[in-house]
N, C-alpha and C positions, 0 to 999 in steps of 0.2 A: 434798842441798838444805843450803839455806847458812843460819844461825839467824838472822841481820840481814839489813836491807837494803842496796844498790851504798851506798856511801861516795859522801857528798855533801858541796859546801863550807860547807853549810846547816845552823843548828842546829835540826834537826827530835823531832818527839815520837812517839812510837808510837802515840798518837791521832792524831795529826795526820799524817802524811806522807803525803804525797800520791799517789796510785795510781802514777803515771810510774815514781816511784822503785823503791815497794816490787813491782813486777811484772815486776821487772827478778831479783829475787830469789825463793829459793824459800816463803819465809813470812816473818815477818809483825813482828818486833820491837828498836825501837831506838831512842833520846829524846836528848832535850838533851842535852850536856855535863853528864860531874858527876866526882868527884873523880878519886884513883886506881886506875886499875881490880881488883878486886876481887871476879870473878869468872872463871872461866874464860872464860864466853862469851859474855864484855863483849869488845868493840872499846875502842881508845884514845878518845877524845872520843864515848863513847855510852854510854845505862843503861839498864836493863832498867826498861821500865815497871810502878808500881805495882802494875796487874791480876796480874804477869805471877810465879807464885809458883818455878818451876824448869823444867831443860830433859827432856824425855823423850827415848830413844836410841833412832832408830829406821832402819829399814831403810836410812831415805831423809835421815836427816842428822838432827836436833837439831831437836825441836817444841816451842814454849816450852807447857809446863799454866797455863791461867786459874785462878785461884780465882772463888771462887761468894759470896764476901760483894765487898759497894760500899762503898767508902773513900769515907774528907769529899771527897774529891778530881770518884770520878765523882756525887756526886748534889748539889753545886756543879754542877760539868757539866752536868748533867740540868738543876739549874734556869736557868742561866744561856742555857740554847737553848731549854727552856720562855716563856720571857721576849724569844730570837729577838737573844740575844745569842751571835754565836760560829756562827751556826743552820751556815752554810754548808762548816766547816773540822773540826765533827765529825764525825771520822773514825779506822778504826784500819787499821792498814796489813792490808791481804787478806792471804789466805794461811792453815795451815792451822795450829789450836790442838788441846789437850787438857785438857779437864774431869776430875778425879779422877785414876785410873789406868786411862789407858784401855790397851782392846791389838788382839792380831789379827781377833778378832771384835767390837770395840765400834760399834755403832752411830756412822754420818756426818751431822749434824746440816748442813745449809746455810742459810747465812743473810744481810745483808751487813756492808758494814761500816761503815755508821752508829754508832754509838758509843751512841747512844742502843738501840736494836734491839740491839747487840751485848750489852750490858748488861741490857738486858731477859730476857735468850733465858740468860745463863749464869747470873742468880743464878733462876732457877727449875731450877738442874741439878743443885742440890748431896745428893750420895748417890750421884750418878749418872756410868759413866763414859762419855763420849762426845768427837769429834772434832770439831773446829767448822769445818766449812770454808769462811770469810768469802770471798764475792764483792766485788770492785770496782765499787760502785755508782758511787763517785762519792759520798762521803757521804748518798747516799740512803736511804731502807727501801725495805723490801724490795717492798711493794704500788708506788709512784710507781714506785721504781726498772724494776720491771719491764713499766708503762704508756710507762716511756723507753727502753724494751730494753737498760736495762744490768743489770737484776739476768735473763742471758741465757741461752741456749743455748750461747749461743757462749763466751760468759763465763764457764758454769758447767764444759765439756769442758776451754774453757782450764786451767781452776785446778787440775782432776783431774788434770793431765797435768801441769803448772808442781809439786805437790807431790808428784807421782809417790806419788800416794796406792795405786794399786794396788798396790804394795809394801810398807804400813802396813796394808791391812786383810785378813782372807782373803776374805771377801762382798764381793758386788760393788752395794750396794745407797745410794743417798743419797734423805735422807729432806729432802725441801726444803717452803719453807710452803707452805701453801695456795693465798694470794696471792702467790706465783710465779707463777703456774701463765699467768696472761696473756706470761708473757716467755719461757716453757720448753715448748717441745717432748720429753716423757719418753723417745720411741720417739730419737727424736733425737738425743737424750743416749747410749741403749744405743746404736745406732747406732756412734758416735763415740767413746766410749769404755769399750761394755762394761758399763757401772755401770745397774743398773738405777732407775726417780725411781718414791721413792714415797710420796704427797702426806702430808705432814704437817698438824696441827692449823692454825687459822686464830690461832691465841692459844698466846702459848710459855707461859701457865698452862698448859695443857693439854698442855703434851708427857709429860710424865710418868704423867699417865697414860695415854696412846697408848700409851707404848713396854709400861707393866705390861700391858695388851688386846691384846699382840704384833701390833702398826704398825696397829690399825685402831679408824679415827676414828667416835666416837657419833655422832649428827646433829646434838647443837647446839655440835659442837666444828667441822664444815662450813658455821656460821651465821653472819652476822657480825651481830655487836652496837651498838649507837651507842646507848649510856645516857648521862644527863643526868650521870655522870662520866668518861664518858669526851668527853665532846663541853665540859663546862667548863674542861679541864687544857688544851682547842686554845684558849681564852680567849684568857690572856696571849699566845699567839703573835698573834695575830689584833690586841689592841689595843698590839703594838710594829710593827706592820704600817703605823698609821695617826701615826705621829711626823713623819714628812717633811709628807702631805697636811694635820695641822694644821697643822705652826705657821705654811704657809699663809694657811691658810684665818681664824687670827690676824690675822695679817697685812691681810688683807682684810675678814677685819669693823671692826677698827680704824680704816681707812680709810673707810671709808665712812660710818662712823655719825658719824665727824665730819662730813659732809657737812650742810651745812643753808643754811640766810639771809644767816650767819654768814658761807656761803665752807667752813671748816671751821674748828672747831671742836675742841682739846685735850678741853672738860673737854666734850663732847656724845661723845666721841672712846674718851673715857676713860668715861664710866657708858653709853652706849648699846649702846658695844662692849662689854662687859660681858655685859651682856643677849643678845647675838647670842651673843655663846662660848658662854651657857649654852645656849643651845638647840641647842646643833653639838655642844656636849657630851650631851644629852638624847639628842639621835640614835644617837650611839657606844651610850651604853648602850640605848638601846632598837635596834637593828641589830650592836650587834657584842657584846654581853650577853647582853640577853634573849632575841632571836631563837636562838643558840647553846643559852643553857637550856632554854628552851622550845616548844623544835621544832617534836613529833612534836603538839602541843596549841596551836597557832594554826591560824589558820584558811587555807583559800587553800593551792593546790601550790605556787608558786611564789614562792621565795624572797622576791623586791621584797616582794610582798600581802606575805609573813608582816611583814616587815622598814616595812611602812604601819604595820601595827595595831597593833605594837610603838609604833611611834613616836608613833601617837598619845596612847597614855597617856601615855608622858614625857614628849608635848608639855604636856599638861594637867597630870600633874602642875606642869613649871617655869612653866604660867602661877599658878600656885594659888598657888607661893611670890614671883610678882611683884604679885600682885591688890593695883591701886591705880595699879600705877606706870607704865601701862604704857595706850595705848587701842587702840581698838575693830581701828584699820589692823593698829597695829602686836603684839598678837599674834596677830591673821591673819599677818602676816608670820613673827612665829618660830614659828608654829604646824608653819607652809609646810618654813623651814627644817627643823624635829626632824622631818617626816614623811619628805624629801625625805633627808638624812643618813641616818634609818633603814634606808630602804627600799636605799640604796646599800649600803648595809657588812653589811646581811642577806644581797645578794648576794653578799659577796666571799665570804663563809663556805661558798658551794658548793662552793670547792675541796677544803675537811676533811670532806667527805662520804661518804658509800658509798649515797648520794641520786641521786646524779646521775650524768649524762654528757656531755661534752663536748659532740655536737651544745643537745642542751638545755637549758643553760649560754649557747650562741651563741643560741639561739633566741629567749630571756629576754632577754641583755642589751642584743638591738635592738630591743627590745619599750619597757624601762624606761627605757634611760638617756638616750634622748632628749624621755622623760615629767622625770625625775628633774631634766636638767637643766634643761629648763621650770618642774617648778614653781621650782626654788633662784633663777633670774634677775628670775622672778614674784615674788618675798619679797623677794631683790633690790631692784627697782623701786619696793616698796613704802615699802622699810624707809629708802629714800634720799628718798623723795616725803615718808613722815611728817616728814622732818627739819624742811621745808620751814615745817610748818603749825605745830609746839608752840610 
């Protein structure tokens, strides 16, 4: 088993190495060009990634052993991904890694090559000697990758064979995260490569207790939670996805706000446009912020309905700020915008929750989107019309 991915003319990093390149090699560690060769494991033009401490010599070759401490680069990378920057390239090379001083009888934990997932797991393994078998999920987390069939039976069996895991450990067990169950069939894994699948806990934070408890999961370890903290951490990603539609919303707001009895007024476009933008922002706060934060307590089962309630609240707050500056018709138009936008963006949050199903989301979209679009069209028609009577 080679300690590095195959040679490539591009400057690559272990954290972002493409799966196509890395899958041709036994393990996982290469990086961008560095200074003169300084380690017997290094090749010219490559450097070891920062999270790799050393290499463990095994019967199948050298395996990188990683740190359980996250460095500044790891924290910065996680922050950028949380706000939607570089999300599609935040991955490590798949393969076998070690933690601590792994040996012949050390457990084998299976995970995804999404670096945020990898970092979340390794930081929980301080003081534990384990092997990490990282699957090529194209940089996607375990749960989503299982649904997309990249965290799969075939990938798991192929990775076991490619790393020659049977030469490294004496047992025949793979601890697979429970959220990967939709993509992995345990009996097929056992039949194909001789390794038994043991279903681990849902959260990485429970892995220590799971191992100490003889690989037995408690009821709490089998339950998916979606606390306020877990919901709030998703809000930056939701907001980052609104950058492009927000740009066009701003353009549209200023254009239609300038239409009036003077054909087009730059002064009106600026003044009334800002009012319309504030209504749009109120809708964003309602749908992309308030709904995730207060999800369990909002009336209604459908996310679009929950968004209507938060849109009403944020819309009222906005109108109170502009009290005396807008007419009744303008107020109605701005409220419609806030409610429709809030309902739309609240519905967008369905993909980030454990509550929904693809068929349920599709059904809700078929019903809600025509209503949301109609509300926005009515709001814009009223807004343009009031421009002729001011």
